[in-house]
C-alpha positions as YAML, in Angstrom:
chain: A
units: angstrom
residues:
- id: 1
  name: MET
  ca: [190.53, 162.56, 104.29]
- id: 2
  name: ARG
  ca: [189.66, 161.98, 107.93]
- id: 3
  name: PHE
  ca: [190.66, 165.57, 108.71]
- id: 4
  name: LEU
  ca: [188.17, 166.84, 106.10]
- id: 5
  name: LEU
  ca: [185.42, 164.64, 107.51]
- id: 6
  name: ILE
  ca: [186.07, 165.91, 111.02]
- id: 7
  name: GLN
  ca: [186.04, 169.52, 109.83]
- id: 8
  name: LEU
  ca: [182.73, 168.99, 108.02]
- id: 9
  name: THR
  ca: [181.12, 167.59, 111.16]
- id: 10
  name: GLN
  ca: [182.50, 170.38, 113.33]
- id: 11
  name: PHE
  ca: [181.09, 173.04, 111.01]
- id: 12
  name: GLN
  ca: [177.62, 171.49, 110.67]
- id: 13
  name: LYS
  ca: [175.99, 174.11, 112.92]
- id: 14
  name: ARG
  ca: [177.58, 176.90, 110.89]
- id: 15
  name: PHE
  ca: [176.43, 175.27, 107.65]
- id: 16
  name: ILE
  ca: [172.85, 175.16, 108.96]
- id: 17
  name: ASP
  ca: [173.12, 178.83, 109.86]
- id: 18
  name: LEU
  ca: [174.38, 179.51, 106.31]
- id: 19
  name: LEU
  ca: [171.34, 177.60, 105.07]
- id: 20
  name: ARG
  ca: [169.11, 179.89, 107.13]
- id: 21
  name: ILE
  ca: [170.87, 182.96, 105.75]
- id: 22
  name: SER
  ca: [170.62, 181.73, 102.16]
- id: 23
  name: ILE
  ca: [166.90, 180.97, 102.50]
- id: 24
  name: PHE
  ca: [166.37, 184.39, 104.06]
- id: 25
  name: LEU
  ca: [168.14, 186.07, 101.15]
- id: 26
  name: VAL
  ca: [166.02, 184.18, 98.62]
- id: 27
  name: MET
  ca: [162.80, 185.00, 100.48]
- id: 28
  name: LEU
  ca: [163.77, 188.64, 100.97]
- id: 29
  name: TRP
  ca: [164.54, 189.04, 97.28]
- id: 30
  name: ILE
  ca: [161.57, 187.11, 95.92]
- id: 31
  name: GLY
  ca: [159.17, 188.53, 98.51]
- id: 32
  name: GLY
  ca: [160.49, 192.03, 97.87]
- id: 33
  name: LEU
  ca: [159.94, 191.67, 94.13]
- id: 34
  name: LYS
  ca: [156.24, 191.05, 94.76]
- id: 35
  name: VAL
  ca: [155.72, 194.84, 94.97]
- id: 36
  name: PHE
  ca: [156.64, 195.22, 91.29]
- id: 37
  name: PRO
  ca: [153.94, 194.75, 88.64]
- id: 38
  name: TYR
  ca: [155.92, 192.33, 86.44]
- id: 39
  name: GLU
  ca: [156.34, 189.91, 89.35]
- id: 40
  name: ALA
  ca: [152.72, 190.25, 90.43]
- id: 41
  name: ASP
  ca: [151.61, 189.60, 86.84]
- id: 42
  name: GLY
  ca: [153.91, 186.59, 86.65]
- id: 43
  name: ILE
  ca: [152.37, 184.72, 89.58]
- id: 44
  name: VAL
  ca: [148.80, 185.04, 88.30]
- id: 45
  name: PRO
  ca: [148.70, 181.61, 86.55]
- id: 46
  name: PHE
  ca: [149.85, 179.92, 89.76]
- id: 47
  name: VAL
  ca: [147.45, 181.70, 92.09]
- id: 48
  name: ALA
  ca: [144.45, 181.77, 89.74]
- id: 49
  name: ASN
  ca: [144.56, 178.00, 89.12]
- id: 50
  name: SER
  ca: [145.26, 177.03, 92.71]
- id: 51
  name: PRO
  ca: [142.40, 175.58, 94.75]
- id: 52
  name: LEU
  ca: [144.29, 176.81, 97.83]
- id: 53
  name: MET
  ca: [144.75, 180.41, 96.66]
- id: 54
  name: GLY
  ca: [142.51, 181.14, 93.66]
- id: 55
  name: PHE
  ca: [139.82, 182.74, 95.81]
- id: 56
  name: PHE
  ca: [142.14, 185.70, 96.47]
- id: 57
  name: TYR
  ca: [141.52, 186.95, 92.93]
- id: 58
  name: ASN
  ca: [138.32, 188.55, 91.63]
- id: 59
  name: LYS
  ca: [138.35, 187.08, 88.11]
- id: 60
  name: PRO
  ca: [137.96, 183.45, 86.98]
- id: 61
  name: ALA
  ca: [141.12, 181.45, 86.25]
- id: 62
  name: PRO
  ca: [141.12, 181.11, 82.47]
- id: 63
  name: GLU
  ca: [140.45, 184.83, 81.89]
- id: 64
  name: TYR
  ca: [143.99, 185.89, 82.88]
- id: 65
  name: GLN
  ca: [145.41, 184.37, 79.69]
- id: 66
  name: GLN
  ca: [144.01, 187.28, 77.68]
- id: 67
  name: TYR
  ca: [145.74, 189.85, 79.92]
- id: 68
  name: LYS
  ca: [149.29, 188.61, 80.29]
- id: 69
  name: ASN
  ca: [151.98, 191.26, 80.41]
- id: 70
  name: PRO
  ca: [155.26, 189.76, 79.21]
- id: 71
  name: GLU
  ca: [158.20, 190.58, 81.47]
- id: 72
  name: GLY
  ca: [159.58, 193.93, 80.37]
- id: 73
  name: LYS
  ca: [156.33, 195.16, 78.82]
- id: 74
  name: GLU
  ca: [153.27, 196.75, 80.35]
- id: 75
  name: VAL
  ca: [150.04, 197.08, 78.40]
- id: 76
  name: ALA
  ca: [147.49, 199.54, 79.84]
- id: 77
  name: VAL
  ca: [144.42, 197.34, 79.29]
- id: 78
  name: ASN
  ca: [146.22, 194.37, 80.87]
- id: 79
  name: LYS
  ca: [147.32, 196.45, 83.84]
- id: 80
  name: ALA
  ca: [143.74, 197.68, 84.37]
- id: 81
  name: TRP
  ca: [142.54, 194.06, 84.32]
- id: 82
  name: HIS
  ca: [145.13, 193.14, 86.99]
- id: 83
  name: VAL
  ca: [144.03, 196.05, 89.18]
- id: 84
  name: ALA
  ca: [140.40, 194.87, 88.93]
- id: 85
  name: ASN
  ca: [141.49, 191.29, 89.58]
- id: 86
  name: GLY
  ca: [143.26, 192.21, 92.83]
- id: 87
  name: THR
  ca: [146.56, 190.96, 91.42]
- id: 88
  name: TYR
  ca: [148.68, 193.73, 92.93]
- id: 89
  name: VAL
  ca: [147.09, 193.86, 96.37]
- id: 90
  name: PHE
  ca: [147.43, 190.09, 96.72]
- id: 91
  name: SER
  ca: [151.03, 190.21, 95.52]
- id: 92
  name: TYR
  ca: [151.95, 192.86, 98.11]
- id: 93
  name: ALA
  ca: [150.44, 190.74, 100.89]
- id: 94
  name: LEU
  ca: [152.13, 187.57, 99.62]
- id: 95
  name: GLY
  ca: [155.47, 189.36, 99.46]
- id: 96
  name: ALA
  ca: [155.07, 190.49, 103.07]
- id: 97
  name: VAL
  ca: [154.28, 186.91, 104.15]
- id: 98
  name: ILE
  ca: [157.30, 185.51, 102.29]
- id: 99
  name: VAL
  ca: [159.67, 188.09, 103.78]
- id: 100
  name: THR
  ca: [158.23, 187.47, 107.26]
- id: 101
  name: ILE
  ca: [158.71, 183.71, 106.99]
- id: 102
  name: GLY
  ca: [162.28, 184.26, 105.80]
- id: 103
  name: LEU
  ca: [162.94, 186.59, 108.71]
- id: 104
  name: LEU
  ca: [161.53, 184.07, 111.22]
- id: 105
  name: LEU
  ca: [163.76, 181.37, 109.77]
- id: 106
  name: PHE
  ca: [166.80, 183.66, 109.91]
- id: 107
  name: MET
  ca: [166.05, 184.61, 113.52]
- id: 108
  name: GLY
  ca: [166.38, 180.92, 114.36]
- id: 109
  name: ILE
  ca: [170.13, 181.55, 114.45]
- id: 110
  name: PHE
  ca: [169.57, 183.50, 117.67]
- id: 111
  name: PHE
  ca: [166.15, 182.33, 118.91]
- id: 112
  name: PRO
  ca: [165.49, 178.61, 118.45]
- id: 113
  name: LYS
  ca: [161.76, 178.79, 119.25]
- id: 114
  name: ILE
  ca: [161.27, 181.33, 116.47]
- id: 115
  name: GLY
  ca: [163.48, 179.17, 114.25]
- id: 116
  name: VAL
  ca: [161.18, 176.17, 114.68]
- id: 117
  name: LEU
  ca: [158.24, 178.31, 113.57]
- id: 118
  name: GLY
  ca: [160.19, 179.74, 110.63]
- id: 119
  name: GLY
  ca: [161.32, 176.30, 109.51]
- id: 120
  name: LEU
  ca: [157.83, 174.81, 109.69]
- id: 121
  name: LEU
  ca: [156.34, 177.80, 107.85]
- id: 122
  name: THR
  ca: [159.02, 177.43, 105.16]
- id: 123
  name: PHE
  ca: [158.03, 173.77, 104.82]
- id: 124
  name: GLY
  ca: [154.33, 174.69, 104.57]
- id: 125
  name: MET
  ca: [154.94, 177.50, 102.08]
- id: 126
  name: SER
  ca: [156.94, 175.12, 99.92]
- id: 127
  name: LEU
  ca: [154.15, 172.53, 99.99]
- id: 128
  name: VAL
  ca: [151.71, 175.16, 98.72]
- id: 129
  name: THR
  ca: [154.15, 176.15, 95.98]
- id: 130
  name: LEU
  ca: [154.68, 172.52, 94.97]
- id: 131
  name: SER
  ca: [150.91, 172.08, 94.67]
- id: 132
  name: PHE
  ca: [151.17, 174.32, 91.59]
- id: 133
  name: LEU
  ca: [152.65, 171.30, 89.78]
- id: 134
  name: ILE
  ca: [149.18, 169.80, 89.98]
- id: 135
  name: SER
  ca: [146.99, 172.87, 89.46]
- id: 136
  name: THR
  ca: [148.84, 175.14, 87.00]
- id: 137
  name: PRO
  ca: [148.77, 174.24, 83.28]
- id: 138
  name: GLU
  ca: [151.71, 176.56, 82.54]
- id: 139
  name: VAL
  ca: [154.17, 174.38, 84.49]
- id: 140
  name: TYR
  ca: [154.30, 171.88, 81.63]
- id: 141
  name: VAL
  ca: [155.49, 172.43, 78.06]
- id: 142
  name: PRO
  ca: [152.46, 173.13, 75.85]
- id: 143
  name: ASN
  ca: [151.90, 171.49, 72.49]
- id: 144
  name: LEU
  ca: [152.23, 174.51, 70.20]
- id: 145
  name: GLY
  ca: [152.48, 172.50, 67.00]
- id: 146
  name: GLY
  ca: [155.14, 173.55, 64.53]
- id: 147
  name: ASP
  ca: [156.83, 172.18, 61.44]
- id: 148
  name: PHE
  ca: [157.53, 168.83, 63.06]
- id: 149
  name: PRO
  ca: [155.30, 166.81, 65.37]
- id: 150
  name: THR
  ca: [156.67, 166.65, 68.90]
- id: 151
  name: GLU
  ca: [156.03, 164.24, 71.70]
- id: 152
  name: TYR
  ca: [157.75, 166.47, 74.28]
- id: 153
  name: PHE
  ca: [154.83, 168.30, 75.84]
- id: 154
  name: GLY
  ca: [152.63, 167.88, 78.89]
- id: 155
  name: PHE
  ca: [153.69, 165.78, 81.87]
- id: 156
  name: PRO
  ca: [156.61, 165.17, 82.67]
- id: 157
  name: TYR
  ca: [158.12, 167.93, 80.49]
- id: 158
  name: LEU
  ca: [158.47, 170.94, 82.79]
- id: 159
  name: SER
  ca: [158.38, 174.45, 81.35]
- id: 160
  name: GLY
  ca: [160.52, 177.24, 82.82]
- id: 161
  name: ALA
  ca: [157.73, 177.92, 85.31]
- id: 162
  name: GLY
  ca: [157.58, 174.24, 86.26]
- id: 163
  name: ARG
  ca: [161.32, 173.99, 86.76]
- id: 164
  name: LEU
  ca: [161.15, 177.04, 89.01]
- id: 165
  name: VAL
  ca: [158.38, 175.45, 91.11]
- id: 166
  name: LEU
  ca: [160.12, 172.08, 91.38]
- id: 167
  name: LYS
  ca: [163.08, 173.74, 93.10]
- id: 168
  name: ASP
  ca: [160.84, 174.22, 96.13]
- id: 169
  name: VAL
  ca: [161.50, 170.57, 96.99]
- id: 170
  name: ILE
  ca: [164.88, 171.82, 98.19]
- id: 171
  name: MET
  ca: [163.32, 174.72, 100.13]
- id: 172
  name: MET
  ca: [160.83, 172.33, 101.76]
- id: 173
  name: VAL
  ca: [163.53, 170.00, 103.07]
- id: 174
  name: ALA
  ca: [165.77, 172.91, 104.08]
- id: 175
  name: GLY
  ca: [162.91, 174.28, 106.19]
- id: 176
  name: LEU
  ca: [162.62, 170.94, 107.98]
- id: 177
  name: ILE
  ca: [166.38, 170.78, 108.58]
- id: 178
  name: CYS
  ca: [166.32, 174.27, 110.10]
- id: 179
  name: ALA
  ca: [163.26, 173.49, 112.22]
- id: 180
  name: SER
  ca: [164.88, 170.26, 113.40]
- id: 181
  name: ASP
  ca: [168.11, 172.05, 114.31]
- id: 182
  name: SER
  ca: [166.18, 174.67, 116.29]
- id: 183
  name: ALA
  ca: [164.17, 171.96, 118.05]
- id: 184
  name: GLN
  ca: [167.40, 170.15, 118.99]
- id: 185
  name: ARG
  ca: [168.81, 173.35, 120.47]
- id: 186
  name: ILE
  ca: [165.63, 173.83, 122.56]
- id: 187
  name: ILE
  ca: [165.81, 170.25, 123.85]
- id: 188
  name: ASN
  ca: [169.53, 170.59, 124.64]
- id: 189
  name: LYS
  ca: [168.82, 173.68, 126.80]
- id: 190
  name: SER
  ca: [166.18, 171.92, 128.90]
...
């Protein structure tokens, strides 16, 4: 058992680098998907309802509900609404920001000063994402009625969208761990 414990401590630096790589892969993939209409359409409820980001869109928050494109289906009138809303332009820019933050975090493997920045930006991005738990109605299970009355709706019952957002707690802490590791490497060099 002691051997395993020693090995784990000796590989800590490599594990943190693996953490950086894994976050970069997630950010590259998710940020890269922002150029596709289905992904841009999918983030509209989060952005439109956010007091931190809603101003990026041209249409008021509740209006988007009439123009949802389900994943795997594109409706011309809905797509035209999203173009007028600025959905796609914003999504392209957001994707570029996400990929850039991921790249900065990854570069922390080689350049600790850049790694501190990448880690802190990852933390900040995750805080913004977690704010959607407060501002976005779609993160909680709605009361859709049905044959039997249900008490499992609203807070604290997370929908698929809510469960996806909640995972950013992990990303937030991982960003701090990476920033802290980079900061320690800078201090050790001086």
